[in-house]
N, C-alpha and C positions, 0 to 999 in steps of 0.2 A: 602482512603483505600490503603493498600499495601499488595501485594503478597497473594491474595486468590486464591488458586489453582483451585478451581471449576469455578472461573470466567476465569481464564486463559485458562482452558480446553475448555470452551464454545467459548471463543474468537478464539482460535486455530481451533476449528470446523468450525466456520464461514469463517475464512481466508483461510482455505484449500478448501473450496467449492466454495467460490465466486471467479469469474475469474476477475472482474473488480473492480476498486476502482476510486474515484474521487480525483485527487491530487490537492492540493492548494500550490502555490509558491507565492512569492512576490519579487518585485524589484521596485525601485523608488516609493515606497508607493502605488503601484497598485497590487491588488490581481489578480491572474490568475488561473483558474481552467481547469483541463484537465482530460479526461477519459483515464485510463492506464490499461493494463493487468499486473498482479503482481503474485509473489509468496512471501511466507514468510518462514523463517526457522522453524524447529519443536519446537524451544523454544520461538517463537514469540518476538524475540529480533531484527530481521531484515526483512525489506521488500525489495524486489527486482523488478525492472522493466527496460525495455529497452526504449530508446528515441532516436530521431535523434540529432545530435550535433548541428544542425541549428534551433531547435525548441526553442520557448519562454521558456518552462520548463526548458531546458538545460541552456539557458542563465541566467534565474532568479536563478536556484540552484548554477551556477558558482560564482554568485554576493552574494546571500543570502541563505545559505543551510538549514535554518529552514523551515520545511514543516508540512503539516497536510494532512492527508488522510481521506476519508470517504468511508466505505464499508457497504453496505446495503443489507438485504435480501428481500426488499420490492418488487423488480424486476419491477417497474414501475406501479404497480396496485393499485388502491384504495382499492380494496376487500382486506381484510387481513391486512390492513395498521397497525391496532392496535396490531397484533401479530408479526409484523416484528420486526427485531432487526438491529440497526445501531451502528457501531463502529467508532468513532473518534480516530485517531491515531496521535500522536505528535512525531517528531523527527527531526534528522539532517541528511541531505543527502549528500552523497559523490559519486564522480564519480570513478568507478573501472577503473583503469588503466591497460591495457594489457587485457588478457583473463580471464573472471571469472572462478572460480573453476569448475571442471568437474561436481560435484554434482549439483551445481547451474544451469548450462546449461541443465542437465538431467531433473531436476525438471521442469524448465521453459518450455521445450519442451513437457514434459508429460502433464502438466496442461494446456498449451496455444498452442496447436499444429498449430492453425490457425495463430500464430504469429512467429512461428519457423523460418521463413525465415529472420526475422529481426536480428536473432543472428549473421548472416553471412555478413550483410551489414557493409561496412567499415566505413561509416559516422555515425553509431549507437553506442551507449554507454550503458553499464549497470550501473545503479544507485542503490546504496545501501542506505536504510534509516535505521539508527540506532534508534531503537524505544526508546523513554523515557517514554511514558505511553499510556494507552488506557482508553477510556470512552465508556463503553457499555450502550446502551438505549434499553430497551425491554418494551413491552406492553405500548408503547408510552410515559410512564412517569417514569419507574423504571430505575434509573441509578446506574452503578456500576463502580468504577475506579480501575485500576491496573497501578501502576507505578514501573519503575525499578530503 
C-alpha cells in the first residue's frame, strides 16, 4: 500500500503520544535493541532521538545506518493486548552534526522533559531517522503499510 492519508494520520497520532520506542540496529551481523525516547516530525518522515557517542547504538549507526523501530500502545499489559497497536518503522539513521534546529529541540523538550538534560551533554548526539516506511498492526492481526 502507498500513501493512505487515514493510516498516516493514525500513525502520526500514535507517534505523537508514545514517548518510547525500541530501536534495532545492527553491526557485524549482530542485532542490538535499545529503548529510546523519541519525537517525530509532523509529516511522519523523520524520527529524532538522543544517544551518547559511546553507546553501542551510536557505534552501530556509524557503521550501518539501516535501522528499525517499534512503537507500541500495549504499555506492557496483557489486558487489552488485542486492542493495542504496534508500528514498525524502517529507515536510515544519520548523526546530526552541530546543533539541531530550534524547533526540534523545543519539541523534544516538551514531549520528553525527563530527558531534557541530555540535550546539553557534550558527549550526546541527536540522531535523525529518515523514514522509508511504516507497518501498522492493529487488533492483533490487521496490518496496514505506508511507504514514502
